[in-house]
Structure formats: structure tokens, C-alpha cells
BAPA-531848 format. One line per 4 residues: their letters; for each residue x, y, z of C-alpha. Coordinates in steps of 0.2 Angstrom, whole numbers, padded with zeros to 4 digits. Layout:
N
a) X:Y:Z; ...
% end
This chain:
533
mlrd) -0090:0064:-0130; -0104:0063:-0117; -0119:0051:-0119; -0136:0059:-0121
yqnq) -0141:0057:-0103; -0125:0064:-0097; -0128:0080:-0108; -0145:0081:-0101
cvag) -0137:0081:-0083; -0125:0095:-0088; -0140:0105:-0095; -0150:0101:-0079
ardi) -0136:0108:-0068; -0134:0123:-0079; -0153:0127:-0078; -0153:0126:-0059
lygr) -0137:0136:-0057; -0139:0149:-0070; -0157:0148:-0077; -0164:0148:-0060
gkks) -0150:0157:-0051; -0147:0145:-0038; -0130:0144:-0029; -0130:0124:-0028
allq) -0136:0109:-0036; -0135:0090:-0033; -0134:0078:-0048; -0140:0060:-0045
lptg) -0134:0046:-0056; -0132:0028:-0052; -0115:0020:-0049; -0107:0017:-0066
agkt) -0117:0031:-0075; -0101:0042:-0077; -0102:0056:-0065; -0084:0060:-0067
aivs) -0086:0062:-0086; -0099:0075:-0082; -0087:0084:-0070; -0074:0083:-0083
eitk) -0085:0091:-0096; -0090:0105:-0085; -0073:0108:-0078; -0065:0109:-0095
siad) -0078:0122:-0100; -0075:0133:-0085; -0056:0131:-0084; -0055:0136:-0102
kkkk) -0062:0153:-0097; -0048:0155:-0085; -0060:0152:-0070; -0054:0141:-0055
vwfv) -0062:0124:-0051; -0061:0113:-0036; -0066:0094:-0037; -0066:0088:-0019
vprn) -0066:0069:-0017; -0069:0061:0000; -0055:0048:-0001; -0037:0048:-0006
ellk) -0039:0033:-0018; -0051:0043:-0028; -0038:0057:-0032; -0028:0046:-0044
qsag) -0044:0039:-0052; -0051:0057:-0055; -0034:0063:-0061; -0035:0050:-0074
hfak) -0052:0056:-0080; -0045:0074:-0081; -0030:0068:-0091; -0042:0059:-0103
wkip) -0051:0075:-0106; -0035:0085:-0108; -0038:0096:-0093; -0022:0103:-0086
hsvi) -0024:0101:-0067; -0015:0099:-0050; -0018:0086:-0036; -0019:0093:-0019
dakh) -0017:0081:-0004; -0006:0079:0012; 0010:0079:0001; 0005:0092:-0012
kesr) 0001:0110:-0011; -0009:0121:-0023; 0000:0125:-0040; -0006:0142:-0046
ayna) -0001:0136:-0064; -0017:0127:-0065; -0036:0132:-0065; -0042:0115:-0061
hiis) -0038:0106:-0044; -0043:0089:-0038; -0042:0090:-0019; -0043:0078:-0004
lqtl) -0057:0083:0007; -0047:0079:0023; -0033:0090:0017; -0045:0104:0012
irrl) -0053:0104:0030; -0035:0105:0038; -0030:0120:0027; -0046:0130:0027
gkik) -0039:0143:0037; -0024:0146:0025; -0034:0147:0009; -0031:0163:-0001
nwpd) -0037:0158:-0019; -0055:0152:-0018; -0064:0144:-0033; -0077:0150:-0045
fcff) -0084:0133:-0046; -0084:0118:-0033; -0089:0100:-0035; -0091:0088:-0021
deah) -0090:0069:-0025; -0100:0057:-0015; -0111:0071:-0008; -0121:0060:0003
vnya) -0106:0057:0015; -0096:0069:0025; -0111:0081:0027; -0103:0091:0041
aqkk) -0087:0094:0032; -0096:0099:0016; -0107:0111:0026; -0091:0119:0034
iial) -0083:0122:0017; -0098:0128:0009; -0101:0141:0022; -0084:0149:0018
lpeh) -0085:0149:-0001; -0087:0166:-0009; -0105:0171:-0014; -0101:0170:-0032
tkiv) -0095:0152:-0031; -0107:0139:-0039; -0108:0122:-0031; -0112:0105:-0038
glsa) -0113:0089:-0028; -0113:0072:-0036; -0121:0056:-0028; -0128:0039:-0034
tper) -0138:0039:-0017; -0143:0056:-0012; -0150:0053:0006; -0143:0052:0024
lsge) -0146:0037:0036; -0150:0050:0049; -0165:0055:0039; -0159:0073:0039
plad) -0160:0082:0022; -0146:0086:0010; -0157:0100:0004; -0149:0110:0019
iyde) -0134:0113:0008; -0140:0109:-0010; -0154:0120:-0017; -0161:0108:-0029
mycg) -0158:0090:-0036; -0158:0084:-0054; -0160:0065:-0056; -0152:0056:-0070
psip) -0158:0039:-0078; -0163:0024:-0068; -0153:0008:-0067; -0165:-0002:-0078
ylqs) -0164:0012:-0091; -0145:0011:-0091; -0146:-0008:-0092; -0158:-0008:-0106
agfl) -0146:0004:-0115; -0131:-0007:-0112; -0122:0005:-0101; -0124:-0006:-0085
cplr) -0125:-0025:-0084; -0141:-0035:-0081; -0142:-0041:-0063; -0146:-0058:-0056
yyap) -0150:-0057:-0037; -0150:-0071:-0025; -0155:-0071:-0007; -0153:-0088:0001
pteg) -0162:-0088:0018; -0152:-0088:0034; -0161:-0092:0050; -0160:-0079:0064
vkal) -0152:-0065:0054; -0168:-0055:0054; -0169:-0055:0073; -0152:-0046:0075
kfrs) -0154:-0029:0083; -0147:-0013:0074; -0136:0000:0082; -0139:0018:0080
agev) -0127:0018:0065; -0139:0007:0055; -0128:-0008:0056; -0129:-0024:0067
nnde) -0116:-0028:0079; -0101:-0036:0070; -0098:-0049:0083; -0116:-0055:0085
ldkl) -0117:-0056:0066; -0101:-0066:0065; -0107:-0078:0078; -0123:-0081:0069
lter) -0114:-0083:0052; -0102:-0095:0060; -0116:-0106:0069; -0126:-0107:0053
avyg) -0111:-0111:0042; -0115:-0096:0031; -0096:-0093:0027; -0095:-0110:0020
raae) -0111:-0108:0011; -0105:-0092:0003; -0090:-0101:-0005; -0102:-0115:-0011
yyak) -0113:-0103:-0019; -0098:-0095:-0028; -0092:-0112:-0034; -0110:-0116:-0041
larl) -0115:-0099:-0048; -0098:-0091:-0053; -0092:-0105:-0064; -0091:-0099:-0082
pdgs) -0094:-0111:-0098; -0075:-0112:-0101; -0072:-0119:-0083; -0065:-0102:-0076
yrrg) -0074:-0092:-0063; -0080:-0074:-0062; -0070:-0062:-0052; -0079:-0060:-0035
vgfc) -0079:-0047:-0021; -0087:-0049:-0004; -0093:-0036:0007; -0090:-0042:0025
agvk) -0094:-0035:0043; -0077:-0032:0049; -0060:-0039:0048; -0063:-0055:0057
aaek) -0077:-0059:0045; -0067:-0055:0030; -0053:-0066:0036; -0064:-0081:0039
qaae) -0073:-0079:0022; -0056:-0078:0013; -0050:-0094:0022; -0066:-0103:0017
frar) -0063:-0099:-0001; -0045:-0105:0000; -0050:-0121:0008; -0060:-0125:-0007
gfna) -0046:-0121:-0019; -0049:-0103:-0024; -0036:-0090:-0024; -0044:-0078:-0011
eyvs) -0038:-0064:0000; -0045:-0051:0012; -0042:-0033:0012; -0046:-0020:0026
ggmp) -0044:-0001:0029; -0032:-0005:0043; -0019:-0012:0031; -0004:-0002:0024
ekkq) -0010:0007:0009; 0003:-0002:-0002; -0004:-0019:0003; -0022:-0013:0000
rali) -0017:-0007:-0017; -0008:-0023:-0022; -0024:-0033:-0017; -0036:-0022:-0026
dgia) -0025:-0023:-0041; -0024:-0042:-0039; -0043:-0043:-0042; -0043:-0030:-0056
sgrl) -0030:-0040:-0065; -0038:-0057:-0062; -0023:-0063:-0052; -0035:-0066:-0037
qvlc) -0052:-0074:-0040; -0060:-0067:-0024; -0057:-0052:-0013; -0066:-0051:0004
aadl) -0067:-0033:0010; -0070:-0025:0027; -0075:-0007:0026; -0067:-0004:0009
llyg) -0072:-0004:-0009; -0089:0004:-0004; -0088:0020:-0013; -0079:0026:-0029
wdsp) -0070:0009:-0032; -0070:0004:-0050; -0066:-0014:-0057; -0077:-0017:-0072
hvsy) -0072:-0035:-0074; -0079:-0040:-0057; -0095:-0048:-0060; -0099:-0058:-0044
gfll) -0103:-0049:-0027; -0109:-0056:-0011; -0115:-0048:0005; -0111:-0053:0023
rrtk) -0116:-0037:0032; -0133:-0031:0036; -0136:-0012:0035; -0151:-0001:0036
sral) -0143:0012:0025; -0151:0012:0008; -0137:0023:0001; -0124:0010:0007
yfqi) -0134:-0004:0000; -0135:0004:-0017; -0117:0008:-0017; -0112:-0010:-0013
vgri) -0123:-0018:-0027; -0118:-0005:-0039; -0100:-0010:-0038; -0102:-0025:-0049
lrta) -0114:-0017:-0062; -0101:-0009:-0074; -0099:-0016:-0091; -0083:-0024:-0098
egks) -0078:-0034:-0113; -0085:-0052:-0112; -0096:-0048:-0097; -0114:-0053:-0100
daif) -0122:-0050:-0083; -0118:-0048:-0065; -0123:-0060:-0050; -0126:-0054:-0032
vdht) -0129:-0065:-0018; -0136:-0057:-0002; -0133:-0069:0013; -0140:-0057:0026
atvd) -0158:-0054:0019; -0153:-0035:0017; -0164:-0034:0002; -0179:-0036:0014
lhtd) -0175:-0020:0022; -0176:-0010:0007; -0190:-0015:-0004; -0203:-0001:-0008
payp) -0221:-0006:-0002; -0227:0002:-0018; -0218:-0012:-0027; -0221:-0027:-0017
gvpp) -0207:-0040:-0017; -0196:-0031:-0030; -0178:-0026:-0026; -0175:-0007:-0028
ffld) -0162:-0010:-0042; -0176:-0016:-0053; -0187:-0001:-0052; -0187:0014:-0064
hvdw) -0190:0026:-0050; -0182:0027:-0033; -0189:0040:-0021; -0173:0047:-0014
rfyg) -0175:0057:0003; -0166:0072:-0003; -0177:0083:0007; -0176:0072:0023
aggk) -0187:0059:0031; -0201:0072:0035; -0198:0072:0054; -0204:0060:0067
rkpp) -0218:0049:0061; -0225:0032:0067; -0214:0018:0061; -0220:0012:0044
appp) -0226:-0005:0041; -0212:-0018:0037; -0210:-0019:0018; -0216:-0035:0010
evrl) -0205:-0050:0009; -0195:-0053:-0007; -0201:-0068:-0017; -0187:-0081:-0019
cpyd) -0186:-0096:-0031; -0183:-0112:-0021; -0180:-0121:-0038; -0166:-0109:-0043
nymv) -0154:-0106:-0028; -0166:-0093:-0020; -0164:-0081:-0035; -0176:-0066:-0032
cvkr) -0192:-0068:-0043; -0199:-0052:-0050; -0213:-0060:-0060; -0230:-0053:-0058
trcp) -0237:-0071:-0054; -0230:-0086:-0047; -0226:-0102:-0057; -0238:-0116:-0053
qcek) -0223:-0125:-0044; -0220:-0111:-0032; -0239:-0110:-0028; -0238:-0128:-0022
yvpr) -0221:-0127:-0014; -0221:-0129:0005; -0205:-0124:0014; -0199:-0135:0029
gead) -0199:-0120:0040; -0188:-0105:0044; -0173:-0118:0046; -0175:-0122:0028
eeiv) -0157:-0116:0024; -0149:-0129:0013; -0145:-0124:-0005; -0159:-0131:-0016
esvp) -0153:-0138:-0032; -0162:-0132:-0048; -0176:-0144:-0051; -0177:-0149:-0070
lqer) -0196:-0147:-0071; -0201:-0147:-0090; -0217:-0137:-0087; -0208:-0123:-0077
vaag) -0206:-0107:-0087; -0189:-0099:-0086; -0188:-0082:-0078; -0192:-0069:-0091
aapv) -0200:-0081:-0104; -0218:-0078:-0110; -0231:-0090:-0102; -0238:-0104:-0112
vsma) -0254:-0099:-0121; -0265:-0110:-0131; -0271:-0105:-0148; -0288:-0102:-0143
ekre) -0282:-0090:-0129; -0271:-0081:-0142; -0286:-0078:-0153; -0296:-0072:-0138
yqda) -0282:-0060:-0133; -0280:-0054:-0151; -0298:-0050:-0152; -0298:-0041:-0136
vaqy) -0282:-0031:-0140; -0290:-0025:-0157; -0306:-0020:-0147; -0297:-0010:-0134
veia) -0285:-0002:-0146; -0300:0004:-0156; -0308:0011:-0141; -0292:0020:-0136
rtaa) -0290:0028:-0153; -0308:0034:-0154; -0310:0039:-0135; -0319:0055:-0133
dges) -0312:0059:-0116; -0297:0055:-0105; -0307:0043:-0094; -0312:0032:-0108
ydka) -0295:0032:-0115; -0287:0027:-0098; -0300:0013:-0096; -0295:0006:-0113
vkal) -0276:0007:-0109; -0279:-0001:-0092; -0287:-0016:-0100; -0273:-0017:-0112
vgia) -0260:-0016:-0097; -0270:-0031:-0089; -0268:-0041:-0105; -0249:-0037:-0106
kkld) -0247:-0043:-0088; -0256:-0059:-0092; -0245:-0062:-0106; -0229:-0057:-0096
ysvf) -0226:-0042:-0109; -0218:-0026:-0104; -0232:-0013:-0100; -0224:-0002:-0114
wvyw) -0230:-0015:-0127; -0247:-0005:-0124; -0239:0011:-0131; -0235:0004:-0148
rvtq) -0253:-0003:-0149; -0262:0013:-0145; -0251:0026:-0154; -0257:0031:-0171
skhv) -0240:0037:-0177; -0223:0029:-0176; -0214:0045:-0181; -0219:0057:-0167
vdak) -0220:0054:-0148; -0238:0051:-0141; -0236:0059:-0124; -0254:0056:-0121
avhs) -0251:0037:-0121; -0236:0038:-0111; -0245:0048:-0097; -0260:0036:-0097
iarv) -0249:0021:-0095; -0241:0030:-0080; -0257:0034:-0072; -0265:0017:-0074
cgyk) -0249:0008:-0067; -0246:0021:-0053; -0229:0026:-0060; -0220:0042:-0055
kgwc) -0218:0057:-0067; -0200:0053:-0069; -0205:0037:-0078; -0214:0047:-0092
yyki) -0199:0058:-0095; -0187:0044:-0098; -0199:0034:-0108; -0202:0049:-0119
eeik) -0184:0052:-0121; -0182:0033:-0126; -0196:0034:-0139; -0187:0050:-0147
rqia) -0171:0040:-0148; -0180:0025:-0156; -0189:0037:-0169; -0172:0045:-0173
agrd) -0164:0028:-0175; -0178:0023:-0187; -0176:0038:-0197; -0157:0035:-0198
meaa) -0160:0017:-0204; -0173:0023:-0217; -0161:0036:-0224; -0147:0024:-0224
g) -0158:0012:-0234
% end
């Protein structure tokens, strides 16, 4: 059975392809949201009608994974790769992209429906295949990160895009793990030059990381942050800039007594699989990867990730961090340590200092970058907490201790121990408010709620909502606290309040959609509880 948001994605694709008569659609869902479950649901529906379906995957390791999902959904299917040809006994086929490209000239039985997994990669191959598909064939691409590093559009081959829920929504609903993000500063990393591929030179980065002892520091961070209450350690995966870096990093872990190995794309497939199975089973504590595990790899029990490469590709950056966000039994959260300040390259100027994984809306460049323009101003620096191992701070206001903190300069690289200041408020906790201030806030809230409920026009309503949003920020409440103050009914959705909050906060339209859906679920849950009582 699909989750509510997955059903909405199926309906969204159906509306684009059949309601609006388009040939192709692209579905965007974050890593771990269950894209293959959606493919399985649609495939089963089509194959049951004796129609032919292709599910094209970009890497061979995804063939087995996808076949497992089809088997779970009881979909009869065949796998087509270098060792296997099409079997006409089946209507559903999982196909290696490379094999399909090699056999394009020999195909006689074309599909009625075609899926492309990881649609943001292998653009030229997809375009070549799509050009040969019959006119009646419907096409759906799937991607967590629907944009290309080149800035060219995906809209050239996909008519429309449907966006699923955000990472914060999936975390709040329990479908993805909460994230703790650390970015300890490394002197000199921001001065490295990028190549046309959007990556820095591997040798130059390795030289810098060696000189600055970052390989050793990565192991020290793991020893400190990955230790669990029972004395064991989280399973960790590192994303390294090349084989040399992966080898060095694994050696640093072993020197500190951890069971660690490295894996690369150049290894024999059997050895790769043994190492990947080792981290999945817990036999290995840490696996350092060179150009592997970037797309489509699932290992829910891994809850620690670290980055030792630097990329301008926002799609790749999202894919890397998304690898550790899947839920698993006993997994309360995920920790990611960014040793190359890559987060600074991908903050949205509209949300100063906030990593993109904490945003309810990401403006994916599905339609391209809009041609050549003046280089944009650099995004704002991400705030890091010097008292907590340089964890990213997403508070709206700084703690008093941070306001007074004076770094020793850019070379201030050492790991700063957590400072046990009693006055310091823990991240996410409400600020200390005196009784007198509480009475003032209560009076102000009552005043603005009354103004909102009796407002004669939208402008007056928005002013009252804006004042309440300001109070919520001062108290470190969610802005959605305002909704439940101004709405006059707890049993129907107050769309006016949702859209007003979005306007005064500058949120995009997509935020309203997901909040309204969330309210509907809360109302339905309340009714169920009342009925049960």
C-alpha cells in the first residue's frame, strides 16, 4: 500500500500524462521517499492490462534492487542486461541503460510505458532513447534532484514536473531521519579552483587535506560524534575525492582501531559487493567510497556520513547527504560531517545561512538556469556553533555566547570541545522568558488574534498575522503556531490563514499545498480519535 504522498504523486503523473495529454512527466521526490514503490504501483496497473512497461535504470547494481521491489509487489518481470535478453513471457522489464543503448538498433517490441530512474543523469542517452519511442508511449522520469550541472534544462525531454514532499515534511512524518549537520572549518579549502565538471582537482584537494591533517580529523570527529550510549559506533560512510583519498581515510580509521575499508568503482564487482554488504551487515564500521554509493544505494542502518570532496553540483550534494537519511529500527537521527565547506556553495540567498536540507521548498532548475547571466552574489556563510563541534546553527538569532565569540582567525581549525555553559540554550529549545515577558506576549497574542479574526480586509489580516509571526520567532516557535491561534475552526482547513502566513514569511506556493495537506491529516486523525473515544 502506498503512502498518502506517494498516491498523490501517482495522481500527479496521471494528470500530466492523461488529464493534460502530455507525452512525458518527471516526478521529483527526495532520496528515501520511495520512488521505486511508485514505479511498482504504476507498473502493476499497466502490466495487468497486458501493456508493456520498461523500467530503465542507469547502473547495474540497481537491477537487483528494482527486481526486489517488483517481486514484493508481485509483478511478473524480466531483467535485461548484458547477460540477459528480453523474455516475451513478461510485460514488465527492468533494463540496464547501457544494455538498452547498445541494443537500440535491434529492438522490435517497444513499450507502451517507459520509466527512467535517476532522470537527471545520462541526459544524452535518455534523449536518444526517447526520440525512438513510438508516439503512443508514455514516459515518466524519476529524480530526487531534477537539474543538470551544466544549467541546461531537463524540460527539453520532459514536458512537465510534479514535485513530491520536502525533506523536512518527510522527517516530521517519520519517513526520513532528523539530520544533524556539522561543518568544521578547513583553512584554504574555499580557495581551490573548480574544473568544468564542477569538482576541484583531486590531487590538489588531497594535498590540502593531507597538509591540514583533515584525514585524521575526520576520524577524530567520528570517534567523538558516532559513539552511541552503549559504547558501540554508528555505521559510517565517507564520500572521498578519488581512490587515493579513500585509501588514506580508511587507513586513518584503522590506525585508531576502527574496522574500516575503502571501495572504488575500479574494483572487481564481487569485491565491491562484499564491502558494501559489510557495511550493511555491520561487519564494517566505516566504508570510504571513491565515486561509488552516490546514487541509488540503500543501507538504512548507516547513520553517519562525511564528505571529503567538494562539488558545485547541487544534485550530487543532495544525493550524498540523502544516502544516510533513511529510517531503520533503533535509528533516531543521522549525522553528517562536511569537511570541505561544500554547504557554503549551496545555501539559498533567500534563506541566509540555512542548509538546503532544512528548507520546505527547493527551487529545482528543471527549466534550466535561464541562459547566461551575471554571476550571482555568493550565498551567505552558514553559521557554525563553535561550542558544539561546528554544528550548523539554524536558529533565527544567535545565542549570547556566540555573539561574543571571537575566532582566532581563518586558521582556527582545531576541534572545539563542547563548552558546558549553564546559560546556553540547547539547539531547538525555547529561550528563557520571564513571567512578566510571558504576560506581555499573552496580551499581545490575544490582541492580534482578535484583530485577525475581525479583519475587514486582507491587508489588515496580514498585518495581524505578521505581528504574530514576529512573536513566534521571538519565542522560537514554529511559524505554524500562528495558524492554530488565528483559525476559528479546528475541524476545517483555514486556507486563508495558511496563505497569509506564506505571504508574510515569503514562502513559495508549494509550502501552502503541503501545509494544507498536513492540516487535513491532523483533522482526520482528530476525528478518528473522537470516534474511537
